[in-house]
Residue frames relative to the residue before (quaternion, step in Angstrom):
aa qw qx qy qz dx dy dz
M 1.0000 0.0000 0.0000 0.0000 0.00 0.00 0.00
K 0.6746 0.4920 -0.2969 0.4633 3.56 0.94 -0.90
T 0.6686 0.4889 -0.3105 0.4665 3.61 0.95 -0.79
N 0.6085 0.5434 -0.3533 0.4578 3.59 1.10 -0.62
L 0.6460 0.5056 -0.3091 0.4811 3.59 1.00 -0.81
L 0.6478 0.5152 -0.3105 0.4674 3.57 0.97 -0.85
R 0.6548 0.5094 -0.3069 0.4665 3.58 0.96 -0.85
N 0.6595 0.5002 -0.3055 0.4706 3.59 0.98 -0.82
M 0.6444 0.5141 -0.3153 0.4702 3.57 1.03 -0.79
L 0.6466 0.5096 -0.3120 0.4742 3.58 1.01 -0.81
A 0.6511 0.5088 -0.3136 0.4677 3.59 0.96 -0.83
A 0.6542 0.5044 -0.3129 0.4687 3.59 0.98 -0.78
T 0.6467 0.5162 -0.3134 0.4659 3.58 1.02 -0.80
V 0.6513 0.5021 -0.3113 0.4762 3.58 0.94 -0.86
A 0.6514 0.5094 -0.3144 0.4661 3.60 0.96 -0.82
L 0.6392 0.5289 -0.3216 0.4564 3.58 1.02 -0.78
F 0.6932 0.4624 -0.2814 0.4758 3.59 0.85 -0.93
T 0.6108 0.5344 -0.3512 0.4669 3.58 1.06 -0.65
A 0.6694 0.4915 -0.2991 0.4700 3.57 0.94 -0.84
L 0.6675 0.5163 -0.3075 0.4396 3.58 0.99 -0.78
F 0.7943 0.3394 -0.1637 0.4765 3.58 0.88 -0.91
A 0.7219 0.4395 -0.2584 0.4678 3.60 1.01 -0.65
L 0.7781 0.2852 -0.1508 0.5390 3.58 1.13 -0.50
P 0.0768 0.8245 -0.5581 0.0527 3.60 0.61 1.02
A 0.0197 -0.7936 0.6074 -0.0298 3.55 -0.75 1.03
T 0.1986 0.7982 -0.5402 0.1776 3.54 0.67 1.10
A 0.2288 -0.7521 0.6036 0.1328 3.54 -0.96 0.86
Q 0.2298 -0.7814 0.5670 0.1227 3.53 -0.73 1.04
A 0.4370 -0.6904 0.5143 0.2603 3.51 -0.98 0.87
Q 0.5256 -0.6257 0.4737 0.3284 3.53 -1.14 0.64
T 0.3052 -0.7478 0.5651 0.1683 3.57 -0.97 0.91
Y 0.1860 -0.7684 0.6051 0.0937 3.55 -0.87 0.99
Y 0.2247 -0.7749 0.5800 0.1123 3.57 -0.81 1.05
D 0.4835 -0.6560 0.4973 0.2977 3.55 -1.18 0.58
L 0.5114 0.5966 -0.4267 0.4478 3.55 0.79 1.12
W 0.0822 -0.7874 0.6109 0.0015 3.53 -0.84 1.06
I 0.0506 -0.7764 0.6282 0.0064 3.58 -0.93 0.93
A 0.8433 -0.0738 -0.0077 0.5324 3.56 -0.73 1.16
G 0.7311 -0.4515 0.2346 0.4545 3.56 0.96 0.88
T 0.6540 0.4709 -0.3120 0.5031 3.60 1.28 0.12
Q 0.3927 -0.7236 0.5170 0.2342 3.56 -0.84 0.98
V 0.4107 -0.6893 0.5423 0.2490 3.55 -1.02 0.87
T 0.0438 -0.7936 0.6063 -0.0258 3.54 -0.86 1.07
S 0.6817 -0.4612 0.3546 0.4436 3.56 -1.28 0.00
D 0.6135 0.5538 -0.3536 0.4380 3.61 1.18 -0.39
N 0.8088 0.2703 -0.1386 0.5036 3.59 0.94 -0.78
C 0.4479 0.7271 -0.4441 0.2712 3.64 1.17 0.03
N 0.6766 0.4951 -0.3083 0.4495 3.62 1.07 -0.51
D 0.7826 0.1318 -0.0713 0.6043 3.59 1.18 -0.44
L 0.1171 -0.8421 0.5252 0.0375 3.55 0.13 1.31
S 0.5051 0.6516 -0.4328 0.3646 3.61 1.21 -0.08
V 0.5444 0.6022 -0.4123 0.4136 3.62 1.21 -0.13
I 0.5771 0.5562 -0.3728 0.4676 3.57 1.30 -0.22
D 0.4942 -0.6558 0.4838 0.3027 3.58 -0.91 0.93
G 0.7793 0.3022 -0.2507 0.4884 3.56 -0.89 0.97
V 0.6663 0.4375 -0.2979 0.5253 3.59 1.26 -0.05
S 0.0328 -0.7926 0.6089 0.0048 3.54 -0.92 0.94
G 0.5870 0.5682 -0.4344 0.3793 3.54 -1.28 0.25
R 0.5715 -0.6056 0.4418 0.3338 3.44 -1.28 -0.25
């Protein structure tokens, strides 16, 4: 009986750590920068390609 409880506890612990490290589901908040281009604020979504902002061209 005691070994069965120990085995179940070990299985639950392994499952917990597997879920924590193998299935990361973290949502990152959008970062807003204190920079405005053509009336549009630069954020973490558009900082790598500013050509998505109206009035901005190039790469």
